[in-house]
TORFIMAR-166673 format. One record per residue: residue in one letter; z negated, y negated, x negated of N, C-alpha, C in turn. Coordinates in steps of 0.1 Angstrom, whole numbers, padded with zeros to 4 digits, always signed. Each point is the difference from the previous one (the first is absolute). Layout:
N
AZYXZYXZYX ...
END
This chain:
102
M-0273-0060+0204-0005+0009-0010-0004-0009-0012 A-0012+0000-0005-0004-0008-0011+0004+0006-0013 S+0004-0009-0009+0003+0005-0013-0011-0003-0010 V-0002+0009-0009-0010-0001-0010+0006-0004-0013 R-0006-0009-0008+0006-0004-0013-0005+0010-0011 Y+0010+0005-0008-0003+0009-0011+0005-0007-0012 D-0008-0001-0010+0004-0006-0013-0003+0010-0011 A+0003-0004-0012-0002+0009-0012-0014+0005-0002 L-0010-0007+0006-0014+0004-0002-0004+0009+0012 S+0008+0001+0010-0004+0008+0011+0000+0015-0003 Q-0010+0007+0005-0001+0014-0001+0004+0007+0012 G+0001-0007+0012+0003+0006+0012+0015+0004+0002 R+0003+0007+0010+0014+0004+0003+0004-0006+0013 P+0012-0004+0002+0004-0006+0013-0001+0011+0011 P-0001-0004+0012-0001+0010+0011+0013+0008+0001 A+0000+0012+0005+0012+0008+0000+0011-0006+0009 Q-0004-0008+0010+0010-0005+0009+0009-0012-0006 E-0006-0007-0010+0007-0012-0005-0002-0001-0015 V+0009-0007-0007-0001-0003-0014+0004-0015-0001 P-0010-0008+0003+0002-0014+0000+0000-0007-0014 T+0007-0011-0002-0002-0008-0011-0010-0011+0004 S-0004-0009-0009-0010-0010+0003+0004-0010+0010 I+0013-0002+0002+0005-0009+0010+0006+0006+0012 G-0002+0013+0002+0004+0007+0012+0015+0005+0000 V+0007-0002-0011+0014+0004-0001+0000+0014-0006 Y+0008+0009+0006-0001+0014-0004+0011+0002-0011 M-0005+0004-0012+0009+0004-0011+0006+0014+0004 F+0013+0002-0004+0006+0012+0002-0002+0005+0015 E+0003-0008+0009-0003+0003+0014+0007+0012+0005 Y+0011+0005-0006+0006+0012+0005-0005+0013-0007 D-0009-0002-0009-0006+0011-0008-0015+0001+0001 Q-0005-0005+0012-0015+0000+0001-0007+0013-0002 A+0006+0011+0005-0006+0013-0002-0001+0004-0015 I+0011-0003-0007+0000+0002-0014-0010-0009-0008 V+0000-0012+0004-0010-0010-0006-0014+0005+0002 Q-0003+0004+0012-0013+0005+0003-0004+0012-0008 A+0009+0010-0001-0002+0012-0008-0003-0004-0014 L+0008-0009-0006-0001-0004-0014-0014-0008-0002 L-0003-0008+0010-0013-0007-0001-0012+0010+0000 N+0002+0011+0007-0011+0010+0001-0001+0009-0012 D+0012+0002-0006+0001+0011-0010+0003-0005-0015 D+0005-0012-0001+0005-0005-0013-0008-0012-0005 D-0009+0001-0009-0008-0011-0005+0009-0011-0006 E+0011+0003-0007+0008-0010-0006+0007-0008+0012 F+0005+0007+0010+0006-0007+0011-0010-0009+0007 Q-0012+0004+0002-0010-0008+0006-0003-0012-0009 Y+0000+0001-0013-0002-0011-0009+0012-0010+0002 L+0012+0005-0001+0012-0008+0002+0000-0008+0013 Y-0003+0007+0010-0001-0006+0014-0010-0011+0000 N-0012+0002-0005-0010-0010+0000+0003-0011-0009 R+0006+0003-0012+0004-0011-0009+0011-0009+0006 H+0010+0007+0006+0011-0008+0007-0006-0009+0011 D-0010+0005+0007-0006-0008+0011-0007-0012-0006 L-0008+0002-0011-0007-0010-0006+0010-0011-0005 L+0010+0004-0007+0010-0009-0005+0007-0008+0011 K+0003+0007+0010+0007-0006+0012-0008-0011+0005 E-0013+0002+0002-0009-0010+0005-0001-0012-0009 K-0001+0003-0013-0001-0011-0010+0012-0008+0000 V+0012+0006+0000+0013-0007+0000+0001-0009+0013 R-0004+0006+0011+0000-0007+0013-0009-0013-0001 K-0012+0002-0006-0009-0012-0001+0005-0010-0009 A+0007+0004-0011+0005-0009-0010+0012-0008+0007 D+0008+0007+0007+0011-0006+0007-0004-0010+0010 R-0012+0002+0007-0005-0009+0009-0008-0012-0006 G-0002+0001-0014-0008-0010-0007-0015+0002+0001 V-0004+0012+0005-0015+0002+0000-0005+0006-0013 L+0008+0006-0008-0003+0006-0013+0008-0007-0010 A-0007-0007-0010+0007-0007-0010+0005+0009-0011 L+0013+0001-0002+0006+0008-0010+0012-0008-0006 N+0001+0001-0013+0012-0006-0006+0012+0008+0003 G+0012-0006-0002+0013+0007+0004+0002+0013-0007 Q-0004+0001-0013+0002+0012-0008-0009+0011+0005 T-0012-0003+0003-0010+0010+0005+0005+0005+0013 L+0004-0009+0009+0005+0004+0013+0013+0009-0001 A+0009-0003-0009+0012+0008-0002-0004+0014-0005 E-0009+0000-0010-0004+0013-0005-0007+0009+0011 M-0008-0007+0008-0007+0007+0011+0011+0006+0010 K+0010-0008+0003+0011+0004+0009+0007+0012-0006 K+0003+0000-0013+0007+0011-0006-0009+0013+0000 E-0013-0002-0003-0009+0012+0001+0000+0005+0014 K-0001-0008+0010+0000+0004+0014+0012+0008+0003 L+0012-0005-0004+0012+0007+0003+0001+0014-0008 H-0004-0001-0012-0001+0013-0008-0009+0010+0006 T-0011-0004+0005-0010+0009+0007+0006+0006+0012 K+0007-0009+0008+0007+0005+0012+0011+0010-0003 D+0007-0002-0011+0011+0009-0004-0007+0013-0004 R-0011+0000-0007-0007+0013-0004-0004+0007+0012 M-0005-0007+0011-0004+0007+0012+0012+0006+0007 A+0011-0007+0000+0012+0005+0006+0005+0013-0007 A-0001+0000-0013+0004+0012-0008-0009+0011+0004 K-0013-0002+0001-0009+0011+0004+0003+0005+0014 I+0003-0009+0009+0004+0004+0014+0013+0009-0001 N+0010-0004-0008+0012+0007-0001-0003+0014-0006 D-0009+0000-0010-0004+0013-0006-0006+0009+0010 Y-0009-0005+0008-0007+0007+0010+0010+0006+0010 R+0009-0009+0005+0010+0004+0009+0009+0012-0006 R+0004-0001-0012+0008+0010-0007-0009+0013-0001 D-0012-0001-0004-0008+0012-0002-0004+0007+0013 H+0000-0007+0011-0004+0005+0012+0011+0002+0010 A+0012-0001-0005+0012+0002+0009+0001+0014+0005 T+0004+0002+0012+0002+0013+0005+0014+0005-0003 A+0001+0012-0003+0013+0006-0004+0010+0002+0011 
END
């Protein structure tokens, strides 16, 4: 199954069957149905997802030496990436709470 790269400039949506990141690792692998619902219905979640993906790729390139960044910039990027993932996790938890069956 081929993965498609989505970044902050992308206007497309991932296929319903998968929610890939740029390097093929699935974020929130146990919550794929919720992630897909949020990507389809929540513009902020879609922005966060795309932003995290973009930051992840830049950090990966910097770690490999392909992208030149100073240590402070790389550290700030890693913090933003983590903060973005935390915000996505909070949205997933909110969705789970709001859609829980009684």
